[in-house]
C-alpha positions in Angstrom: 324.1 6.0 -77.9 322.0 9.2 -77.1 320.0 7.3 -74.4 323.2 6.0 -72.8 324.9 9.5 -72.9 321.7 11.2 -71.3 321.5 8.4 -68.5 325.2 9.0 -67.7 324.7 12.8 -67.5 321.7 12.1 -65.0 323.6 9.8 -63.0 326.5 12.2 -62.7 324.1 15.0 -61.8 322.7 13.1 -59.0 326.0 12.3 -57.6 326.9 15.9 -57.7 323.7 16.9 -55.9 324.3 14.2 -53.2 327.9 15.3 -52.6 326.8 18.9 -52.4 323.9 18.0 -49.9 326.5 16.2 -47.9 328.9 19.3 -47.9 326.2 21.7 -46.7 326.1 22.1 -43.0 323.0 21.1 -41.0 321.3 23.8 -38.6 319.3 23.4 -35.6 317.5 26.5 -34.4 317.0 27.3 -30.6 315.6 30.2 -28.7 316.6 31.4 -25.3 316.8 34.4 -23.1 318.7 35.9 -20.2 317.9 38.5 -17.7 320.2 40.8 -15.7 319.0 43.2 -12.8 320.1 45.4 -10.1 318.8 47.5 -7.2 319.0 51.2 -7.9 318.6 53.9 -5.4 315.5 56.0 -5.8 316.5 59.6 -6.5 313.3 61.3 -7.4 310.4 62.2 -5.1 306.7 62.9 -5.9 304.3 64.3 -3.4 300.5 65.0 -4.1 299.0 67.6 -1.9 295.5 69.2 -1.9 294.1 72.5 -0.9 290.6 72.0 0.2 287.7 74.3 1.8 284.1 73.9 2.8 281.3 76.3 3.2 278.1 77.8 1.9 279.4 80.0 -0.7 281.1 78.4 -3.6 282.5 81.7 -4.9 284.2 82.7 -1.6 285.5 79.0 -1.4 287.0 79.4 -4.9 288.6 82.6 -3.9 290.1 80.7 -0.7 291.4 78.0 -2.8 293.2 80.3 -5.4 294.7 82.2 -2.7 296.1 79.2 -0.9 297.5 77.9 -4.1 299.2 81.1 -4.9 300.6 81.0 -1.5 301.8 77.6 -1.9 303.5 78.2 -5.1 305.3 81.2 -3.8 306.9 79.0 -1.1 309.0 76.8 -3.7 312.5 77.8 -3.8 314.0 79.1 -6.9 316.4 76.8 -9.0 316.5 73.5 -10.4 315.7 70.0 -8.6 311.9 70.2 -8.4 308.8 71.0 -10.5 305.4 72.0 -9.3 302.1 71.6 -11.2 298.7 72.5 -10.1 295.5 70.3 -11.3 292.3 68.7 -10.5 290.2 71.6 -9.5 286.9 70.4 -8.3 283.7 72.0 -6.8 281.4 69.6 -5.3 278.1 69.9 -3.7 277.7 68.5 -0.1 274.3 66.9 0.5 272.7 65.4 3.6 270.3 62.9 1.8 268.4 65.3 -0.4 269.3 68.4 1.4 272.0 70.8 0.2 274.3 71.4 3.2 277.1 73.1 1.5 280.0 73.0 -0.9 283.7 72.0 -1.1 286.2 73.2 -3.3 289.7 71.6 -3.9 292.7 71.7 -6.0 295.8 69.3 -6.3 299.4 70.3 -6.3 301.9 67.9 -7.7 305.5 68.3 -6.6 308.3 66.1 -8.2 312.0 66.4 -8.6 315.4 65.0 -7.5 316.4 67.5 -4.8 314.6 65.3 -2.0 315.7 67.4 1.1 314.3 70.5 -0.5 311.2 68.9 -1.5 310.7 67.3 2.0 311.4 70.9 3.7 309.0 72.5 1.1 306.2 69.8 2.1 306.8 70.5 5.8 305.9 74.3 5.2 303.0 73.6 2.8 301.2 71.4 5.5 300.4 74.6 7.3 297.6 75.1 4.8 297.6 72.0 2.5 297.0 68.3 3.2 299.3 65.6 1.7 297.4 63.1 -0.3 300.3 60.7 -1.2 304.1 60.6 -1.4 306.2 58.3 -3.3 310.0 57.6 -4.7 311.1 56.5 -8.0 314.3 56.4 -10.2 314.9 59.3 -12.3 314.9 58.9 -16.1 318.7 59.7 -16.3 319.6 57.4 -13.5 317.5 54.5 -15.0 319.0 55.2 -18.4 322.5 54.7 -17.1 321.6 51.6 -15.3 320.0 50.2 -18.2 322.9 51.0 -20.6 325.2 48.9 -18.1 322.6 46.1 -17.9 322.3 45.9 -21.5 326.1 45.2 -22.0 326.1 42.5 -19.3 323.0 41.0 -20.5 324.4 40.9 -24.2 327.6 39.2 -22.7 325.5 36.7 -20.9 323.6 36.0 -24.0 326.7 35.3 -26.0 328.1 33.2 -23.2 325.0 31.1 -23.2 325.1 30.6 -26.8 328.7 29.3 -26.6 327.7 26.9 -23.8 324.7 25.6 -25.8 326.9 25.0 -28.9 329.2 23.0 -26.5 326.7 21.0 -24.9 324.9 20.1 -28.1 328.2 19.3 -29.8 327.8 21.7 -32.6 330.5 23.0 -34.6 329.5 26.6 -34.6 326.6 28.9 -34.2 325.2 32.1 -35.6 322.6 34.6 -34.5 319.1 34.5 -36.2 317.4 37.4 -34.1 317.6 39.1 -30.8 315.5 41.7 -29.0 316.2 43.8 -25.7 313.5 44.6 -23.1 313.9 46.9 -20.1 311.6 47.0 -17.2 311.7 46.4 -13.5 309.8 47.0 -10.1 309.0 50.7 -9.4 307.0 51.1 -6.4 304.1 53.5 -6.7 303.3 56.3 -4.3 302.9 55.5 -0.8 299.7 56.6 0.8 300.2 59.0 3.8 297.1 60.6 5.3 298.3 63.9 7.1 296.2 66.2 9.4 296.4 69.8 8.6 298.4 71.7 11.2 299.9 75.1 11.7 303.2 73.7 12.7 304.1 70.6 10.7 307.6 69.3 10.7 309.1 68.1 7.3 308.1 64.6 6.9 310.5 61.9 7.5 311.5 60.3 4.3 313.4 57.1 3.2 313.8 57.0 -0.6 314.6 53.1 -0.9 315.4 51.2 -4.0 314.0 50.0 -7.2 314.9 47.2 -9.4 315.9 47.9 -12.9 315.8 44.9 -15.4 317.1 44.0 -18.9 316.1 41.0 -20.9 317.8 39.7 -23.8 315.9 37.1 -26.1 316.8 35.7 -29.2 317.4 32.7 -31.5 320.7 30.9 -32.8 321.2 28.4 -35.3 323.6 25.6 -34.4 325.8 24.1 -37.0 325.6 20.6 -36.5 328.3 18.1 -37.7 
């Protein structure tokens, strides 16, 4: 009698487990990504200039460079819209084979900011005594942030739309998000090299800021609830 009852209970439990398994939804996991991008006007300018002098007396050359850099910094207009930074001070021996023929002293000046007309005018004035090494344009941090926020919203909407389409095509009854990540990036051109000759009357350089690409990628996994 006890054995029969145990067998009955075991069979009943098996039926319950089978019924429960039949009721539980089946899942299929898929991973995909969507990308959205837009062209954004460059609103920030960077210019690298150098003050350079050659001669036989390195101390006198250093004094000349210091004086030139003080003059350059004094040319910058007051107010926001540009930042000036000096750097890369070098004293280098000039040799003709094994013979010392003189010294070269130089120092770089970096100008960066969003007031492109003012920076362009300043560079034109500075070319009286400094030489332009390179010039470039980029998207400022604030402009890039605004563009990325907009793209994140549209990319997330596109990801959700893709998930709904995948659910429909696969014949699933529903889906749920497993994980997702957001990545930002884009194509930001580097500085454009422009060799300039020193001159006493140099006009402000003609500039065209152009555009950069800002890009947002949303990648993630969903689980499809299969019938």
